[in-house]
C-alpha positions as CSV (number, residue, x, y, z in Angstrom):
1,X,4.5,23.9,16.2
2,X,6.1,21.2,18.4
3,X,9.3,21.4,19.7
4,X,11.8,18.9,19.2
5,X,11.1,17.4,22.7
6,X,7.5,17.2,21.7
7,X,8.8,15.4,18.6
8,X,10.8,13.1,20.4
9,X,8.2,12.1,22.8
10,X,5.6,11.4,19.9
11,X,8.2,8.9,18.0
12,X,9.0,7.2,21.4
13,X,5.1,6.8,21.7
14,X,4.6,5.1,18.3
15,X,7.5,3.2,18.2
16,X,6.2,1.2,21.7
17,X,3.1,0.3,19.7
18,X,5.8,-1.9,17.2
19,X,6.3,-5.2,17.6
20,X,9.8,-4.9,17.9
21,X,12.3,-4.5,20.5
22,X,13.2,-0.6,20.9
23,X,15.3,-1.0,24.1
24,X,18.7,-0.7,22.0
25,X,17.5,2.2,19.8
26,X,18.2,5.8,20.0
27,X,15.8,8.4,18.6
28,X,17.4,11.8,17.8
29,X,15.3,14.9,16.8
30,X,16.8,18.1,15.6
31,X,15.0,20.8,13.7
32,X,12.4,18.5,13.1
33,X,14.3,15.5,11.8
34,X,13.7,12.5,13.4
35,X,17.0,10.0,13.2
36,X,16.7,6.3,14.8
37,X,19.8,4.5,15.3
38,X,20.8,1.7,16.0
39,X,20.5,-2.3,15.2
40,X,17.5,-4.5,14.5
41,X,17.2,-8.1,14.2
42,X,15.4,-8.7,11.1
43,X,14.8,-6.5,7.5
44,X,11.1,-7.2,8.3
45,X,11.7,-4.8,11.9
46,X,13.5,-2.2,9.7
47,X,10.5,-1.6,7.7
48,X,8.0,-1.7,10.4
49,X,10.3,0.8,12.0
50,X,10.4,3.2,8.9
51,X,6.3,2.6,8.7
52,X,6.2,3.8,12.0
53,X,8.2,6.8,11.5
54,X,6.3,8.0,8.3
55,X,2.9,8.0,10.6
56,X,4.4,10.8,12.6
57,X,3.0,14.4,12.1
58,X,5.3,17.2,12.5
59,X,8.5,15.6,11.5
60,X,10.0,17.4,8.3
61,X,12.2,14.5,7.7
62,X,13.1,11.1,8.6
63,X,16.3,9.3,8.9
64,X,17.3,5.6,9.6
65,X,20.5,4.7,10.7
66,X,19.6,0.8,11.1
67,X,21.6,-2.0,11.0
68,X,20.3,-5.4,10.6
69,X,21.8,-7.6,12.6
70,X,20.6,-11.2,12.0
71,X,20.7,-13.9,15.1
72,X,22.7,-16.9,13.9
73,X,19.5,-19.1,13.3
74,X,18.4,-16.5,10.8
75,X,21.1,-16.2,8.8
76,X,20.5,-17.7,5.2
77,X,23.1,-18.0,2.1
78,X,22.6,-15.5,-0.8
79,X,21.1,-18.7,-2.8
80,X,18.5,-19.6,0.1
81,X,17.5,-15.7,0.2
82,X,17.1,-15.5,-3.3
83,X,14.6,-18.9,-3.2
84,X,12.8,-17.5,-0.6
85,X,12.6,-14.0,-2.6
86,X,11.3,-15.8,-5.5
87,X,8.6,-17.8,-3.8
88,X,7.6,-14.8,-1.9
89,X,7.3,-12.8,-5.5
90,X,4.9,-16.2,-6.5
91,X,2.9,-16.3,-3.9
92,X,2.3,-12.5,-3.4
93,X,2.1,-11.0,-6.7
94,X,1.8,-13.9,-9.1
95,X,0.8,-11.8,-12.1
96,X,4.4,-9.7,-11.7
97,X,6.7,-13.1,-10.9
98,X,8.0,-12.9,-14.4
99,X,8.6,-9.2,-14.9
100,X,11.1,-8.7,-12.0
101,X,14.6,-9.7,-11.5
102,X,16.0,-10.7,-8.3
103,X,19.4,-11.1,-7.4
104,X,21.3,-11.2,-3.7
105,X,24.6,-10.4,-2.9
106,X,26.0,-10.5,0.6
107,X,22.2,-10.8,1.9
108,X,21.3,-7.7,0.0
109,X,18.1,-8.3,-2.6
110,X,17.9,-6.4,-5.7
111,X,14.6,-6.0,-7.4
112,X,15.2,-4.9,-11.3
113,X,12.1,-4.7,-13.9
114,X,10.0,-2.5,-15.8
115,X,6.1,-2.1,-14.6
116,X,3.6,0.1,-15.5
117,X,2.7,1.5,-12.2
118,X,3.9,2.7,-8.9
119,X,1.6,0.5,-6.8
120,X,3.0,-2.5,-8.8
121,X,6.5,-1.6,-7.7
122,X,5.4,-1.1,-4.2
123,X,3.5,-4.8,-3.6
124,X,6.8,-6.2,-5.2
125,X,8.9,-4.4,-2.5
126,X,6.6,-5.3,0.1
127,X,6.2,-8.9,-0.6
128,X,9.8,-9.0,0.3
129,X,9.6,-7.8,3.8
130,X,9.3,-11.2,5.5
131,X,12.6,-12.8,3.5
132,X,14.3,-14.5,6.3
133,X,17.9,-14.0,5.9
134,X,17.6,-10.5,4.4
135,X,20.0,-7.5,5.3
136,X,18.7,-5.2,3.0
137,X,16.8,-4.5,-0.4
138,X,17.5,-2.3,-3.6
139,X,14.6,-1.6,-5.7
140,X,15.6,-0.7,-9.0
141,X,12.3,-1.1,-10.6
142,X,11.3,1.2,-13.2
143,X,8.0,2.6,-13.7
144,X,6.6,3.5,-16.8
145,X,3.2,5.2,-15.9
146,X,0.7,3.4,-18.0
147,X,2.8,2.8,-20.8
148,X,3.7,-0.8,-21.4
149,X,7.6,-0.7,-21.5
150,X,8.1,-1.7,-24.8
151,X,5.6,1.5,-25.8
152,X,7.9,3.7,-23.6
153,X,11.2,2.4,-25.5
154,X,9.4,3.2,-28.9
155,X,8.3,6.6,-27.9
156,X,12.0,7.0,-26.6
157,X,13.3,6.0,-30.1
158,X,11.2,8.1,-32.1
159,X,12.3,11.1,-30.0
160,X,15.8,10.4,-30.7
161,X,17.6,12.2,-33.7
């Protein structure tokens, strides 16, 4: 079993491979729980760091305490972010574009809707990673496990007395 010091060294080595400036980030490990603190300049960087931490063997849990601090040239209004997110959805997952509702509030994008598969939910979220100006994302898409949303509601209604 790795010590916390070994795990921290593994985390720092993995982060060094990412195309993200990690100089200002702090890595902490305690009882196998990896914590990454600091700020990044884009939501896509936050996502890249999260994926890097998920590749680490030996971590019992991962905690991200990362703030997205956009440089001035990357700041966008909520309307601009929404338009870019809609474009990304239509471009990357066109078959799902009509199934997902998007809203933006103070730079935070919310995804809502009902999809059949978890993989679809994940693809929609992944399509949003590169949207310029995004500070964060809340994925509230419901997955109905192969049942259509309408079939799921019918089955729920049938069970209600």
